[in-house]
N, C-alpha and C positions, 0 to 999 in steps of 0.2 A: 425524410431525415436519414442521414447516413448512419450506418451502424456505428456503435460506440467504438472508439479508437482501440482501447485496449484488447478487446475480444479479438480484433482483426490482428493486431501485433502478436498476440499470444499464439493464435493459430499459425500465422506466418513463420515465426521463429522456430517454432516447435516443428513445423513442416520442414523447413530448411535445414534443421538439425537431424532429420530422419528420426525423431524421437516420438514416443507415445505419452499422451497425456498423463497416463497411470504411473509412468516411470519417472517424470521429470515435471518441474514446475517452473513458472517464470518468476524471477527475482528482480528487484529494481534497486539501484544504488545511485546516490547522488555523488558525482565526482567532486574532488577537492579543488582548491585553486592551484594545485601543483599540475601544471600543464607545460610541457616542452615540445618546441617545434625545431626540428633538425633534420637536415638530409631528407627532405620531402616526407618526413614522418611526424606525426603528432603522437605524443605519450601523455595519457592521462591516468590519474591515480583514484582508485576507489578504496575508501576505508570501510571495512567490514569485519568487526570484531566477533560477530555472532553467526554469520553465515559464510561457510568456507566455500570459495569459489575455485573450481578446478583449474590447474594450470592448462593453458591452451584454449580455454573457453572462449567462444565467439559471442560478442556482444553487439547490440545495436545502440548507438548514442542518439538521444533526442534532446532537444531543448528542455528547459525546465518545466514547460507546460505540456510536454509530450505531443506537440503540435508539428515540429519541424525535425526531420531526420537529419543527423549529422553525418553518420557514416558507420562503418563495420570495424569493430576493433577486436583484437585478439590478446588475451591474457599472455604476456610473455615472461613476467617476473612477479614473484610473491616474496614479500619481506614482511613476516609476522602477519599483522591484520590489514597490511596495505597491499593493494593489487595494482598492477601497472599494465594498462592495455594500450596497444600500438595500432595506428592507422596509416596506411600508405596513402599520401595525398596526391600521388600521380595516377592512381587507379581510380578512374572516374566511375567505375562500377561500385566501388566501395566507399568513396569519399564524397561527401556533399558540402560541408562547410566547416569553419573552424570551431573547435569546442570552446565552451565557457564554463566557469566554475558554477556548480549546481546543476549542470546538465544531468540527465538521467541515463543511466546504462542499463539496458534490459538484457539479462542473461538467463540461458536455461540451465538449471541445477538438478543433478540427479536426486531423487527421492531416496529417503531411507527405506529399506525393506518394510513392507506393511504398514508404512506410515499413513495415518488418517489425515487426509488433506481436504479441508472445505474452506469456509470462510475464514476462520482464525488463522489457518495456514496461509491463505493469501494475504492476510495483513502483516503476518510475520515476514513472508517473503518480500513484501514491500518496505520492511523495516519499520513498520508502524507499530508503536508502543501505546498500549491502552492503559491509562492510569486509573486507579482507584481515587475517587475525588477526596474521601476522608483520610485515608492513610497515606495517599500520595505515593503509591507503591505500584509496580506493574502488576496488572490483573493476571497476565500470562507471561510466560518466559519464551522468548523468540527460540532459544536453542532447544528447548523441550518440545516446543509445538513443531519444529522441523526435524525432529529425530524420534520421538516416543510418544506422539500424540494418539489419542483414541477418541472414539465417538462420544464416550462417556464424559471424558475431560471437556471435549467441546461443548456439550450440553451443559456442563456444570459451570463452565466459565461464562457462557452466554447468560445463564441465570444470575451469576454474580453481578454482570453488568446491568441486568434488569434491575436488580435489589438496589445498586448504586443510584440508578437514574431515579428510581422511586424514592429513595432516601432524600436525596437532593431536592426533588420536588416538593416533599412534605416539609423539609426544613425551610425552603425558601417561601412556601406558602404561609408558614407561620410567622417567620421572623423578618422577610423581606418582600411582602406581597406587592410592594410598589413597582417591582420590575416585572410583573406578570403582564402579558400582552395577549391580545385576541389574535389568533393565527388567521391570516386573511386569504390563503390559497392553499391548494393541495388536499390531500386526504384527511387532514386534521382541521380543515377550514371551520371556523366558528367556534373551535375550542379555545380555552385558555392554555397557555403554554405549559403552566405548572400542573394543571389538571391532567394534561396530555402525558407528562412526565410521570406523574403518580399513578397512571393507568397503563403504564408501559408494559408490554408483554415481550416474550422472546422473538415472536414474529416481527415486531416492530424494529427490533435491533438488527435482525437478519435483513430486513429491507434496507435499512441504513447501511449495513455492510455491503449490500449489493451494489448501492450507489458508489460507495469507496472503490469496490473493485472495478467498476466501469469508469470512474473519473478519479483516478488516484493521485494525480500530480500534486494536489495541495498537501496530501497526507504523507507522501513517501519520506521515510527517514526521520519522522517527526514523533514527539510524545504528545499525546492528548489525553485529557480528562474525558471519560466517556460521557458523563453528564453534560458537560459544555458543548461538545460537538454534536450530540444527539439533540439538544435543545436548538442549537443553531440550525440543523437540518430540518426540524419539523416547522421552525418558524419561517424558513425559506420556501416553504411548501412541500417539504418531504420529497424532492425529486427522485425518481426512479429510473433505471435502464428501460429503454423501449424494447418491448417484447415483440418478437416477429410472430 
């Protein structure tokens, strides 16, 4: 089985940029439906209110499933939270196929000094927002994670997610037990879904986030309730990245 796509992409882009992992991170942006084709150039637009993309940044555009490479784009214009990237369609070394709305632009972004960048940092860089189920509020702020994050904040935030998952599991067990199902495959095989949620630990959440890191296409630029996506993951067999 091939290596997971994103790991290869991350290594390749950072290498091409002559960057060190400790100094930069890989961010992902869905492009909008603002796409212009003129004089052998494609121009696409990325909307990013929370992550500032440096001017002249180089990005690689992929289809929405991160399977097909579209081409290499350069950030030529910034208007507020809108970023405009261009690709020369005559250069066959940098152009592959026409862009489409919701394609994913992968860009290497400089890290803030002394920034703690682990799993929640990766989620933030992908524009993934994790929502508290009860309050329906973000459990972390993307801007804070990508500027002033610490290991202590990371662990505290992971614990909040664990408590959210457990709370929802208990509530559903008491009030809507009819939705409970037996997990048929994976590391939770044989357990009831709601029991697995009530017994969740930080390591379970970390395993789930490792899966998102490796297969981010579905999650990029979206808001998700942690209890819902965690429950879906365990019912689907809790797939994990292949370790070498």
